C-alpha positions, -999 to 999 in steps of 0.1 A, spaced: -11 -328 407 -9 -361 388 -42 -379 378 -50 -412 396 -69 -424 365 -61 -424 329 -80 -427 296 -98 -460 294 -97 -468 331 -130 -482 344 -142 -464 375 -171 -465 400 -188 -434 413 -192 -433 451 -216 -404 454 -248 -395 437 -241 -368 411 -267 -341 405 -268 -314 379 -252 -283 393 -266 -263 364 -239 -271 339 -254 -302 324 -276 -292 294 -312 -303 290 -318 -312 326 -330 -291 356 -306 -281 383 -306 -307 411 -317 -336 388 -299 -369 395 -274 -375 367 -256 -406 380 -265 -428 410 -236 -439 433 -223 -473 424 -226 -467 386 -196 -476 365 -180 -458 336 -148 -452 316 -125 -422 319 -125 -403 286 -104 -373 296 -88 -355 325 -88 -318 330 -86 -292 358 -110 -268 374 -97 -236 390 -62 -250 386 -65 -271 418 -91 -298 411 -88 -327 387 -120 -333 367 -125 -366 350 -148 -369 320 -165 -402 326 -187 -420 301 -214 -440 319 -223 -463 290 -253 -479 306 -268 -445 312 -257 -431 278 -244 -401 298 -210 -383 299 -204 -365 332 -175 -346 348 -165 -361 382 -140 -350 408 -113 -375 418 -127 -380 453 -160 -391 438 -144 -420 420 -128 -454 429 -111 -480 407 -135 -506 395 -115 -533 415 -117 -514 448 -141 -527 474 -176 -513 470 -204 -520 495 -237 -509 480 -262 -493 503 -300 -491 499 -301 -459 520 -294 -424 510 -273 -401 532 -293 -384 560 -323 -406 553 -345 -414 583 -342 -450 595 -357 -472 622 -343 -505 635 -366 -535 633 -345 -555 658 -320 -548 685 -286 -545 670 -253 -554 688 -217 -557 679 -196 -581 700 -223 -580 727 -225 -542 729 -260 -529 720 -258 -503 694 -295 -498 686 -326 -510 704 -356 -522 685 -377 -493 671 -349 -467 677 -351 -439 651 -322 -421 636 -306 -409 604 -283 -428 581 -251 -409 578 -227 -430 557 -214 -464 549 -178 -473 542 -159 -505 538 -150 -504 575 -182 -492 592 -217 -479 589 -226 -448 608 -260 -437 620 -270 -412 647 -297 -419 672 -325 -393 673 -347 -409 700 
């Protein structure tokens, strides 16, 4: 199990990180770091001998947080910011189509599932 990132590497967090009860001075569930924030790796450790945990210093937030490797990407990797949160309810204002195929009619309601560099996923609930 070799670490992908080393001391001093600049990384971006791809998920919101909330306090799981181990961050002192803040209630459980409190948002610690919003996805898209950047920081620098300070240390690499393990949890339960099978997970790498990176100690990341988010300088703009003045906060040091432990992050799993799957929550981080290199600062130079493609990042598409989203203004929606996962599972947030959404409604299309216009009819949306891709290459002529209608994906969502105007006023359709659904839930935002996720966004990646390749595609955005939403589910229709109407």
